[in-house]
C-alpha positions in Angstrom: 134.6 86.8 126.7 133.6 83.3 127.7 130.2 82.0 126.9 128.1 79.1 128.3 125.4 77.1 126.6 123.9 73.6 126.5 123.9 70.6 124.2 120.4 71.2 122.9 121.4 74.6 121.5 124.8 73.4 120.0 123.6 73.6 116.4 122.6 77.3 117.0 126.0 78.5 118.2 127.6 81.0 115.8 130.2 79.4 113.7 133.0 81.5 115.3 132.2 80.2 118.8 133.9 76.9 119.6 131.9 74.6 121.9 133.8 72.9 124.7 132.1 70.3 126.9 132.8 70.5 130.6 130.7 67.4 131.5 131.9 64.3 133.2 130.4 62.4 130.2 129.3 64.2 127.1 126.5 62.7 124.9 127.7 59.8 122.7 126.9 61.8 119.6 129.1 64.8 120.7 132.5 64.5 119.0 133.8 68.0 119.9 136.3 69.4 122.4 136.2 68.5 126.1 137.7 70.0 129.2 137.2 67.6 132.1 139.0 69.7 134.7 135.7 71.6 135.1 133.5 68.6 135.3 131.8 67.6 138.5 133.4 64.7 140.4 131.4 61.4 140.1 130.7 60.8 143.8 129.1 64.1 144.7 127.3 64.2 141.3 125.7 60.9 142.0 124.8 62.0 145.5 123.2 65.1 144.1 121.2 63.1 141.6 119.8 61.1 144.5 119.0 64.0 146.8 118.9 67.1 144.5 120.5 69.0 147.4 121.9 72.0 145.5 123.8 73.4 148.6 125.6 70.1 149.0 126.5 70.1 145.3 127.8 73.7 145.4 129.9 73.1 148.4 131.6 70.0 147.0 131.9 71.4 143.5 133.7 74.5 144.9 135.9 72.4 147.2 136.8 69.5 144.9 136.8 71.3 141.5 137.1 75.0 141.5 139.4 75.4 144.6 141.9 73.1 142.9 142.1 75.3 139.8 143.7 78.6 138.9 141.3 80.6 136.7 144.1 82.2 134.6 145.6 78.8 133.8 142.1 77.3 133.0 141.4 80.3 130.7 144.7 79.8 129.0 144.1 76.1 128.5 140.6 76.7 127.2 141.9 79.4 124.8 144.6 77.0 123.5 142.0 74.2 123.1 139.8 76.5 121.1 142.7 77.7 118.9 142.4 81.2 120.3 138.8 81.5 119.2 135.8 82.5 121.3 134.5 79.5 123.1 131.3 78.3 124.9 131.4 76.0 127.9 128.7 73.3 127.2 126.7 71.1 129.5 123.2 69.6 129.6 120.9 71.8 131.6 118.8 74.7 130.2 119.8 78.2 131.3 117.3 78.4 134.2 118.1 75.0 135.6 120.6 74.2 138.3 123.9 73.3 136.5 127.6 73.4 137.3 128.3 75.6 134.3 126.6 78.4 136.1 129.0 77.9 139.0 131.9 77.9 136.6 130.6 81.1 135.0 130.3 82.8 138.5 133.9 81.6 139.3 135.3 83.1 136.1 133.4 86.3 136.8 134.7 86.5 140.4 138.2 86.1 138.9 138.0 88.9 136.4 136.7 87.2 133.3 133.4 88.1 131.6 131.4 84.9 131.3 127.7 84.7 130.4 125.1 82.4 128.7 125.1 83.0 125.0 121.8 84.4 123.7 120.8 82.2 120.8 
């Protein structure tokens, strides 16, 4: 099982769930694990910040990030990074807001992995 969550809820994660940031830049106070391969690319992220065109963002995130990765390898690398423990992919946005972690969760699900927002 793969979980997702966001930085504001980090302190409420169960102690057996290891947070892993998948942001381009985590908050300065965050000193935990990071996995930048799932982070959005700077150029299309900045364009999205300017336009808030979600369709544009999704298209480029899928092409430039997810299409370049193998879900089995990514899962293995995340599992190794977490020391084999359950992990949560962390980003900034709240569960109902547009965020790339939801695209990552869908990608994992489409590739046979159960991935959902942790209920905390």
